[in-house]
ZAMARGU-4260 file (C-alpha; in steps of 0.2 Angstrom, whole numbers, plus 5000, padded with zeros to 4 digits):
<rodrens>
0) 6054/5279/5656 | 6065/5292/5665 | 6058/5308/5673 | 6066/5318/5659 | 6059/5307/5646
5) 6042/5308/5654 | 6042/5327/5656 | 6047/5328/5637 | 6032/5317/5633 | 6020/5328/5644
10) 6027/5343/5635 | 6025/5335/5618 | 6006/5331/5621 | 6002/5348/5628 | 5990/5357/5632
15) 5982/5346/5645 | 5965/5348/5652 | 5967/5336/5666 | 5981/5340/5679 | 5987/5323/5684
20) 6001/5320/5696 | 6013/5307/5687 | 6026/5307/5701 | 6044/5313/5701 | 6037/5331/5703
25) 6028/5330/5686 | 6011/5337/5684 | 6002/5338/5667 | 5994/5355/5669 | 6002/5363/5684
30) 5995/5380/5679 | 5977/5375/5675 | 5966/5390/5676 | 5954/5380/5688 | 5968/5374/5699
35) 5971/5356/5703 | 5957/5350/5691 | 5949/5338/5691 | 5956/5331/5707 | 5948/5345/5718
40) 5931/5342/5710 | 5933/5323/5712 | 5936/5324/5730 | 5918/5332/5732 | 5909/5316/5726
45) 5921/5302/5727 | 5912/5295/5742 | 5896/5293/5731 | 5905/5279/5721 | 5908/5261/5727
50) 5925/5261/5736 | 5928/5243/5730 | 5925/5240/5711 | 5933/5223/5711 | 5926/5212/5697
55) 5916/5226/5689 | 5917/5235/5673 | 5918/5254/5669 | 5916/5264/5654 | 5923/5282/5654
60) 5914/5292/5640 | 5924/5307/5635 | 5939/5301/5645 | 5950/5316/5640 | 5967/5312/5648
65) 5960/5297/5658 | 5960/5304/5676 | 5943/5295/5680 | 5948/5279/5671 | 5964/5278/5682
70) 5954/5282/5698 | 5942/5268/5694 | 5956/5256/5690 | 5963/5260/5707 | 5947/5255/5715
75) 5950/5238/5708 | 5939/5238/5692 | 5942/5222/5682 | 5939/5231/5666 | 5940/5250/5662
80) 5937/5257/5644 | 5940/5275/5641 | 5933/5283/5625 | 5936/5299/5617 | 5935/5307/5599
85) 5951/5317/5601 | 5966/5306/5597 | 5978/5318/5607 | 5968/5316/5623 | 5969/5297/5620
90) 5988/5298/5619 | 5988/5308/5635 | 5977/5295/5643 | 5989/5281/5638 | 6004/5290/5643
95) 5997/5295/5660 | 5990/5277/5664 | 6006/5269/5659 | 6016/5281/5670 | 6005/5277/5685
100) 6006/5259/5682 | 5989/5256/5676 | 5992/5249/5659 | 5977/5238/5659 | 5965/5252/5654
105) 5959/5251/5636 | 5957/5268/5627 | 5947/5269/5610 | 5943/5282/5598 | 5924/5282/5599
110) 5911/5295/5599 | 5897/5294/5612 | 5885/5292/5597 | 5895/5276/5593 | 5894/5267/5610
115) 5884/5253/5602 | 5900/5247/5593 | 5907/5242/5610 | 5894/5228/5611 | 5894/5226/5630
120) 5886/5234/5645 | 5896/5241/5659 | 5892/5241/5678 | 5897/5259/5679 | 5896/5272/5666
125) 5905/5289/5668 | 5898/5302/5658 | 5905/5319/5664 | 5909/5335/5656 | 5902/5329/5639
130) 5883/5333/5637 | 5885/5352/5635 | 5897/5349/5620 | 5885/5338/5610 | 5874/5344/5596
135) 5861/5330/5601 | 5862/5328/5620 | 5846/5318/5623 | 5851/5306/5609 | 5867/5303/5618
140) 5858/5299/5634 | 5846/5287/5625 | 5861/5278/5617 | 5870/5276/5633 | 5854/5269/5641
145) 5850/5258/5626 | 5867/5250/5623 | 5880/5252/5637 | 5873/5256/5654 | 5872/5240/5665
150) 5868/5248/5682 | 5876/5264/5688 | 5880/5281/5679 | 5890/5295/5686 | 5884/5310/5676
155) 5889/5328/5676 | 5885/5343/5665 | 5887/5362/5666 | 5871/5370/5672 | 5865/5388/5671
160) 5850/5396/5678 | 5839/5392/5693 | 5843/5378/5705 | 5824/5377/5709 | 5814/5362/5705
165) 5796/5366/5701 | 5782/5352/5699 | 5776/5349/5682 | 5759/5342/5676 | 5758/5325/5668
170) 5749/5333/5654 | 5753/5352/5649 | 5737/5361/5644 | 5738/5371/5628 | 5729/5386/5636
175) 5725/5391/5654 | 5707/5383/5656 | 5694/5395/5651 | 5705/5407/5642 | 5716/5408/5627
180) 5732/5412/5637 | 5747/5401/5636 | 5751/5393/5653 | 5763/5402/5663 | 5773/5387/5670
185) 5786/5388/5656 | 5791/5405/5663 | 5794/5398/5681 | 5812/5397/5686 | 5811/5379/5691
190) 5803/5373/5675 | 5815/5361/5666 | 5825/5371/5653 | 5839/5367/5641 | 5847/5383/5637
195) 5854/5384/5619 | 5871/5393/5618 | 5873/5402/5601 | 5891/5407/5598 | 5904/5404/5612
200) 5903/5401/5630 | 5919/5405/5640 | 5928/5406/5623 | 5923/5389/5618 | 5911/5387/5603
205) 5908/5368/5607 | 5898/5373/5623 | 5881/5371/5615 | 5869/5368/5630 | 5867/5373/5648
210) 5852/5365/5657 | 5845/5372/5673 | 5845/5360/5688 | 5827/5354/5684 | 5832/5352/5666
215) 5846/5340/5670 | 5835/5329/5681 | 5821/5329/5669 | 5832/5323/5654 | 5840/5309/5665
220) 5822/5303/5669 | 5817/5304/5651 | 5831/5294/5646 | 5828/5280/5659 | 5839/5284/5673
225) 5834/5286/5692 | 5844/5299/5702 | 5851/5290/5717 | 5862/5304/5724 | 5867/5322/5720
230) 5883/5324/5729 | 5887/5340/5720 | 5876/5353/5712 | 5881/5347/5694 | 5885/5329/5698
235) 5872/5315/5698 | 5874/5296/5703 | 5860/5287/5693 | 5854/5269/5691 | 5845/5263/5676
240) 5826/5262/5677 | 5811/5260/5666 | 5811/5272/5651 | 5795/5283/5649 | 5788/5286/5632
245) 5801/5273/5625 | 5793/5274/5608 | 5802/5290/5606 | 5819/5283/5609 | 5831/5272/5599
250) 5819/5257/5601 | 5807/5266/5589 | 5821/5268/5576 | 5828/5250/5579 | 5813/5241/5586
255) 5821/5224/5584 | 5833/5228/5598 | 5819/5232/5610 | 5822/5239/5627 | 5823/5232/5644
260) 5819/5241/5660
</rodrens>
């Protein structure tokens, strides 16, 4: 593909949310409102991921134009699968990966709710920039843990509210002991919260949720992930762990499948 043809394809598939350097002076979103996104963000947490992924498998959920899929292939991953429910993003990802000489990446049109259809577990799951767009965020985390997470998950979500982390009781009292007053812990800034966004956020009606920092951590734990590192405020590197209260997860709906810690 000549540079002229490549630029024409980039223009045809516009607009792009990932600004990817395709060489020949061609960038997919040179005027991105966030700057060189997502590369500048990736640099902040790239060292948290294994530098050598030789022989390992990676699933990129909500892959968009494939920036992270390509970066994981560059680290030597033997198998990389990117999924998204927007066919234009998938076409962008196929073009970008081919232009960068990474044709071995598989891109499929799948929702996060359909990950069981992949029928395999991956050594690393990338789940970044997706949770806050979902109507059913905890279900998505449950399904990832149940069906595709084999070891590590790189997770990111938009967060709003306090960055404090408050201790929470193992059992929440209905009233303050000896009174009929509701416990005040729900009003504490560091109590886990998942803010529901009615109407638009930053002009986007698909931005449904914004957890606070405690909320992100609590949801990850509830779905069966242990936080190993937090290289950036909104980025968490997790490892699969035992699932608390697993009777409330997918195993309760599909008990024959069970659940392994």
